[in-house]
VOGU-3710 file (C-alpha; in Angstrom, 3 decimals, decimal comma):
1> mgaepgaqqp> 119,109/66,993/123,757  120,073/63,134/123,421  120,557/60,376/121,155  118,627/56,995/121,381  120,273/54,737/123,856  122,818/52,847/123,305  122,780/54,060/119,125  125,606/55,489/117,068  123,327/58,218/115,215  121,124/60,721/117,169
11> vvllveddps> 117,688/60,183/116,462  115,465/62,610/114,760  111,598/61,310/114,781  108,977/62,759/112,875  105,481/62,668/114,096  103,870/62,515/110,009  100,262/60,406/108,871  101,015/61,092/105,289  103,532/58,236/104,102  104,776/60,461/100,553
21> varfvamald> 106,037/63,454/103,152  107,259/60,540/105,726  109,128/59,376/102,548  110,322/62,289/101,057  111,503/63,676/104,953  113,327/60,052/105,174  115,515/60,676/102,083  115,947/64,032/102,403  117,875/63,089/106,079  119,432/59,902/103,936
31> tlpvavhtcp> 122,656/61,621/103,435  122,234/63,112/107,134  124,054/61,179/110,153  121,221/60,283/112,148  118,326/58,066/111,952  114,692/58,307/111,572  112,479/56,864/113,329  108,536/57,724/111,839  105,045/57,933/113,784  101,910/58,140/112,656
41> cvesalawlq> 100,248/60,141/114,738  100,546/61,750/117,681  99,440/59,129/120,720  101,880/56,559/119,024  104,626/59,909/119,570  103,571/59,866/123,471  103,930/56,096/123,569  107,323/56,007/122,068  108,910/58,923/124,523  107,693/57,339/127,216
51> dhraalvitd> 110,494/54,648/126,848  112,640/56,006/124,240  114,504/59,182/123,305  114,890/61,800/120,282  117,710/64,570/119,653  115,200/66,113/117,378  111,282/65,702/116,946  109,774/67,184/113,143  105,911/66,874/113,211  103,124/67,960/110,871
61> lmmpgesgtg> 100,068/69,295/112,103  96,837/68,356/110,754  96,834/64,422/111,909  94,121/61,869/112,667  93,468/62,492/115,783  95,526/64,678/117,977  96,622/67,566/116,350  100,335/68,569/115,920  99,862/71,786/118,020  98,055/69,143/121,136
71> llrrlqatpa> 101,672/67,331/120,751  103,831/70,605/121,517  101,284/71,290/124,566  102,051/67,766/125,753  105,651/67,817/125,687  105,429/71,904/127,005  103,695/70,669/130,141  105,780/67,571/130,552  109,438/67,703/129,597  110,827/64,866/130,289
81> laagarivvl> 109,381/63,806/127,372  111,053/65,521/124,965  113,770/65,778/127,458  116,131/69,003/125,857  115,221/67,957/121,804  114,568/70,934/119,486  111,200/70,530/118,135  110,300/71,709/114,539  106,389/72,046/112,997  107,043/70,816/109,188
91> sagldqtvrr> 103,339/71,652/107,987  101,937/74,041/104,799  99,372/77,073/105,731  102,051/78,970/108,212  101,019/82,279/108,864  102,437/84,768/111,118  99,700/83,842/113,826  99,632/80,834/113,522  104,198/80,382/113,992  103,477/83,176/117,184
101> ellacgawra> 101,412/80,056/118,673  103,911/77,658/117,438  106,531/79,149/119,506  104,713/79,915/122,289  104,063/75,780/122,334  107,505/75,054/122,655  108,493/74,903/118,925  112,286/75,965/117,832  111,220/76,163/114,181  108,282/76,256/111,827
111> ldkpvpvaal> 109,086/74,894/108,199  106,619/75,170/105,380  105,638/73,043/103,107  106,970/71,535/100,620  110,363/72,407/102,136  112,888/72,166/99,669  115,727/69,150/101,486  118,282/71,728/101,194  116,633/73,329/103,806  115,668/70,798/106,095
121> qacvrealgr> 119,087/69,208/105,809  120,467/73,141/107,001  117,538/72,674/109,711  118,430/69,468/111,073  122,298/70,294/110,768  121,895/73,754/112,825  118,942/71,698/115,137  121,277/68,878/116,442  124,600/71,200/116,328  127,783/68,926/117,455
131> llqptapaas> 125,601/66,225/118,367  126,094/65,586/114,840  129,414/63,815/113,671  131,449/64,235/110,335  130,494/62,667/107,179  131,683/62,342/103,730  131,483/65,595/101,193  127,833/64,987/99,501  128,688/64,260/96,015  128,812/66,968/93,056
141> laasvhgspg> 125,269/67,668/92,411  126,153/67,870/88,722  127,049/64,397/88,952  124,070/63,289/90,828  121,451/64,231/87,943  120,653/62,091/85,423  119,363/63,700/82,738  116,543/66,721/82,258  112,384/64,925/82,097  112,454/68,270/79,791
151> epavesaige> 108,811/69,266/81,175  110,007/72,870/83,135  107,531/72,765/85,324  109,525/68,986/86,656  112,590/70,375/86,068  111,522/73,876/88,411  110,770/71,241/90,967  113,952/69,124/91,050  115,954/72,465/91,222  114,068/74,041/94,259
161> ffggdaalfh> 112,860/70,988/96,345  115,455/68,699/95,053  118,644/71,450/94,550  118,672/69,998/91,226  119,398/65,493/92,210  117,126/64,397/89,708  117,908/61,232/90,603  116,599/61,845/94,362  113,566/63,444/92,879  112,926/60,024/90,427
171> ayraeclaqf> 113,640/57,649/93,717  111,113/60,072/95,053  108,109/60,140/92,120  108,615/56,403/92,344  107,591/56,096/96,266  104,671/58,401/95,256  103,055/56,844/92,214  103,047/53,823/94,311  101,167/56,133/97,196  98,369/57,567/95,321
181> ardaaegdra> 96,505/54,542/94,558  96,205/53,595/98,143  95,302/58,094/98,293  92,936/57,150/95,979  91,199/54,248/98,067  91,696/56,418/101,278  89,504/59,507/99,123  87,242/56,961/98,397  86,411/55,953/101,752  85,430/59,321/102,902
191> vegadiaalh> 83,879/60,237/99,921  81,517/57,071/100,907  81,390/57,252/104,781  80,688/61,385/103,909  83,617/62,362/106,401  84,011/65,455/105,263  87,581/66,222/107,890  89,572/63,475/106,471  89,226/64,031/102,366  90,502/67,469/103,909
201> rlchslasvl> 93,342/66,321/105,556  94,064/63,660/102,818  93,830/66,947/99,604  96,120/69,107/102,993  98,837/66,464/102,002  98,537/66,000/98,824  98,489/69,679/97,774  102,273/70,036/98,811  103,134/66,186/97,412  101,787/67,158/94,620
211> rtlgqpddga> 103,167/70,850/93,907  106,626/68,790/95,173  106,324/66,657/92,073  106,053/69,875/90,003  102,676/68,874/89,309  100,697/72,424/89,952  97,730/72,402/88,853  97,351/69,200/90,574  98,555/70,252/93,845  95,983/73,646/93,203
221> lareierlal> 92,882/71,070/92,757  93,865/69,148/95,492  94,463/72,818/97,767  90,773/73,434/96,226  89,298/70,661/97,290  90,583/71,376/100,862  89,281/74,365/101,013  85,606/73,486/100,150  85,848/70,526/103,129  87,147/73,028/105,505
231> agneaaarth> 83,846/75,118/104,169  81,828/72,225/104,647  80,922/71,999/100,862  80,589/67,976/100,523  79,343/68,036/97,335  81,345/70,264/95,887  84,226/68,527/97,204  83,391/65,793/95,936  82,617/66,660/92,136  86,299/67,674/92,601
241> wallrhrlls> 88,146/64,644/93,806  86,931/62,858/91,756  88,657/64,760/88,954  91,857/64,836/91,769  91,350/60,720/91,926  91,934/60,331/88,107  94,515/62,588/87,473  96,133/60,864/90,560  95,871/57,589/89,116  96,731/58,371/85,794
251> lptr> 100,250/60,382/85,946  102,441/58,658/84,076  105,295/55,706/85,289  108,273/57,590/83,751
//
């Protein structure tokens, strides 16, 4: 494994097309002595690896174009591209069959979306090992909590995914709220163009993001649209999308 030439920190290459998920990973790793470079698809990741080195690759599976599994196979077939970097898969719906396939394709570890910040940080620390320089002790958790949002589902999400850090949760939530308008437009384009595969990918990501934000009902609705799209039930997927779209754009800003 190696860091980007001339860089002070090891580089984590994140291959993720969903901006909200990419932002979550970047924020989660912000306290670690690593540099995060994001590519939105396999093609751009392979192009980047032609001229750069990553110490760790974190990839989603479901993306436009080639899948994350395809990336694993490409890196397995051309080891010089990975240059010894460990590869972590970060995706939803990882059953035992999928996990075995990923390991056979060269994955070092597979993490389920949504992943708690602490679990993601621990995985990166273990993957990079001695490449990481010691950092100053993190501020105490209690010091980073700024009040309670008051909603049990939100409080639960802060505890489960953000280690009790309400400040980090609210910073991430603000990023997601800004992104949801773009997600709504993307979903509308998919529906208008009868692109059921695009709607499936979008709702696959939204399901994890909404659960991370303490919106389990909305996350379940996104998961149902994902299921309907996968089954080819376009009419029902369109109807459910209209409801999810309304919920995304109606979430309170505070």
